[in-house]
Each structure stands twice: as structure tokens, then as C-alpha cells.
C-alpha positions in Angstrom: 0.0 0.0 0.0 1.3 3.4 -0.9 1.9 6.1 1.7 -0.9 8.6 2.3 1.1 11.4 0.8 1.9 9.4 -2.4 -1.7 8.3 -2.6 -2.7 12.0 -2.4 -0.3 12.8 -5.2 -1.6 9.9 -7.4 -5.2 10.5 -6.7 -5.7 14.3 -6.3 -9.5 14.1 -6.8 -10.2 12.2 -3.5 -11.4 14.2 -0.6 -8.7 15.5 1.7 -10.4 14.2 4.9 -9.7 10.6 3.7 -5.9 11.0 3.8 -3.4 12.2 6.4 -1.2 15.2 5.7 1.9 13.6 7.0 4.7 13.2 4.4 6.6 10.0 4.8 10.4 9.8 4.6 10.3 7.3 1.8 8.5 9.8 -0.4 11.1 12.5 0.4 14.0 10.1 -0.4 12.7 8.9 -3.8 13.8 10.6 -6.9 11.2 12.6 -8.9 11.6 10.2 -11.9 10.4 7.3 -9.8 7.1 8.9 -9.0 4.6 8.4 -11.8 1.5 10.5 -12.2 -1.3 8.9 -14.1 -2.3 10.7 -17.3 -5.8 11.9 -18.0 -8.2 9.3 -19.3 -9.5 11.4 -22.1 -7.3 11.7 -25.1 -9.3 14.5 -26.7 -7.5 17.6 -27.7 -8.8 20.8 -26.4 -11.3 22.3 -28.8 -11.4 25.9 -29.8 -14.4 27.9 -28.7 -14.8 28.7 -32.4 -16.5 26.2 -34.7 -15.2 25.4 -38.2 -17.3 28.2 -39.7 -15.8 30.8 -37.4 -18.9 31.4 -35.3 -18.9 31.1 -31.5 -20.7 28.1 -30.0 -23.5 28.8 -27.6 -23.6 27.2 -24.2 -26.5 24.9 -23.9 -29.0 25.3 -21.1 -28.2 21.7 -20.0 -24.6 22.8 -19.2 -25.9 25.7 -17.2 -28.2 23.4 -15.2 -25.3 21.1 -14.5 -23.3 24.0 -13.1 -26.2 25.1 -10.9 -26.7 21.5 -9.7 -22.9 21.3 -9.0 -23.0 24.5 -7.0 -26.1 23.3 -5.0 -24.5 19.9 -4.3 -21.2 21.5 -3.3 -23.1 23.9 -0.9 -25.1 21.0 0.5 -21.9 19.0 1.1 -20.1 21.9 2.7 -23.1 22.5 4.9 -23.2 18.9 6.0 -19.5 18.9 6.8 -19.9 22.2 8.7 -22.6 20.7 10.8 -20.5 17.6 11.5 -17.6 19.9 12.5 -20.0 21.9 14.7 -21.2 18.8 16.5 -17.8 18.2 17.8 -18.2 21.3 20.0 -21.4 20.0 21.6 -20.8 18.0 24.8 -21.1 14.2 24.6 -24.0 14.2 27.0 -26.3 15.7 24.3 -27.5 13.0 21.9 -26.0 13.3 18.4 -29.3 13.7 16.5 -30.3 16.5 18.8 -26.9 18.1 18.5 -27.1 17.9 14.7 -30.5 19.6 14.7 -29.3 22.3 17.1 -26.2 23.0 15.2 -28.1 23.0 11.9 -30.7 25.4 13.3 -28.0 27.7 14.6 -26.2 27.7 11.2 -29.5 28.4 9.4 -30.2 31.4 11.7 -26.7 32.8 11.2 -27.0 32.3 7.4 -30.4 34.0 7.2 -29.1 36.9 9.4 -26.2 37.5 7.1 -28.4 37.2 4.0 -30.9 39.6 5.4 -28.2 42.1 6.3 -26.8 41.9 2.8 -30.2 42.4 1.1 -31.1 45.2 3.5 -27.9 47.0 2.7 -28.4 46.6 -1.0 -32.0 48.0 -0.9 -30.9 50.9 1.3 -28.1 51.8 -1.2 -30.6 51.6 -4.1 -33.2 53.7 -2.3 -30.6 56.4 -1.4 -29.4 56.5 -5.0 -33.0 56.9 -6.2 -33.6 59.6 -3.6 -30.5 61.5 -4.5 -31.3 61.3 -8.2 -34.9 62.7 -7.7 -33.5 65.5 -5.5 -31.0 66.3 -8.3 -33.8 66.4 -10.8 -35.9 68.6 -8.5 -33.1 71.1 -7.9 -32.0 71.4 -11.5 -35.6 71.5 -13.0 -35.8 75.3 -12.7 -32.6 76.0 -14.7 -33.5 77.7 -18.1 -30.3 76.7 -19.8 -30.3 73.6 -22.0 -26.6 73.1 -21.3 -25.1 70.6 -23.7 -28.1 69.5 -25.6 -29.9 67.6 -23.0 -33.2 67.9 -21.2 -34.6 71.3 -22.1 -37.7 70.8 -24.2 -39.0 74.3 -23.5 -37.5 76.0 -26.6 -39.2 75.6 -29.9 -37.1 74.7 -33.0 -37.4 78.2 -34.3 -35.9 79.7 -31.1 -33.1 77.2 -31.2 -32.3 78.0 -34.8 -32.4 81.7 -34.0 -30.0 81.3 -31.1 -27.6 79.2 -33.3 -27.7 82.0 -36.0 -26.8 84.6 -33.3 -23.9 82.5 -32.1 -22.6 82.1 -35.7 -22.9 85.8 -36.4 -20.8 86.6 -33.3 -17.9 84.5 -34.4 -17.8 85.6 -38.1 
């Protein structure tokens, strides 16, 4: 049987909690040429994001669903491992199922509190931006200048043409 460190090198996709982190002296004394790393099973060459016609391929909805499912399953696994780690802080006199429910409930309350705080802050920032924008519009509504070609619909086209002629006459 290979040492745990060598096994970790040969099988990097296994979970870390299955192996110890100790490095054996036999692994340190072996030459790098004697350690073989298995090659990838797929022999496909990486494909270009461009197809033969030169157009970009679109991501299919199935790929997006797989990514969402992967995120959800990873979050579920991390949550379960976090609950298992939290159970270690509960005294042994408390039954394990009760401890698991208690730690899970506490984790859920903390998560919801953080999420509520984040959403509340985002809505507050959006509300303040909207309020400041409306105050800006209310303060600048009384200005008669149409500075820079925006906003002022009070002048008719004849008045605008007359003003343009006066400016051109001034610079002749």
C-alpha cells in the first residue's frame, strides 16, 4: 500500500479528509523520476471555442443546469461537513441527532441573518441612489439653460435656430 502522501499525489481528486497530511520519509527520499503521475483518461485535444465556420458556439441550457446542480450539491456537502464539525463542540451528554438539529438550526439562523443584512444594505443603497437622483432632478428643474443639448424641451425649434444664428454671427 502506498503512503498517504503518495496516494494523495496519485489521486488528487479524492477528498482530503480521507488522507493524512503527513509526508513519509520514503516519499522524500525517492527521486522525482520514480514517482509516476497517471495521465488523464480522455485523449481528446482541447477544442477551440470557435467552430469550423468561425462562429462562436453557444452554451446549452443543460450545461448551465449542470453547473447550478454542481453548486447546489457543493453547498449541501459543505453545509453537512460544517454541521458535522460543529457537532464536535457539543458535549457528549447531548444525543448526536439533537446536537445535529441544534447546530443546523444555529447555522441556518446565522446564514439568514447575514443574507438579510446583505439584502437590506443593497436595498438601502438603491433607495438612497434613487432619492439623490430625484433631489438632483428637482433642484435642476428650474434652470432655463439647456446646457449641452440635454433635457430642455421648452424652446421651440425656431428659437433654437435663431440662437444658433446669433452665435454664428458673433464668431464671423
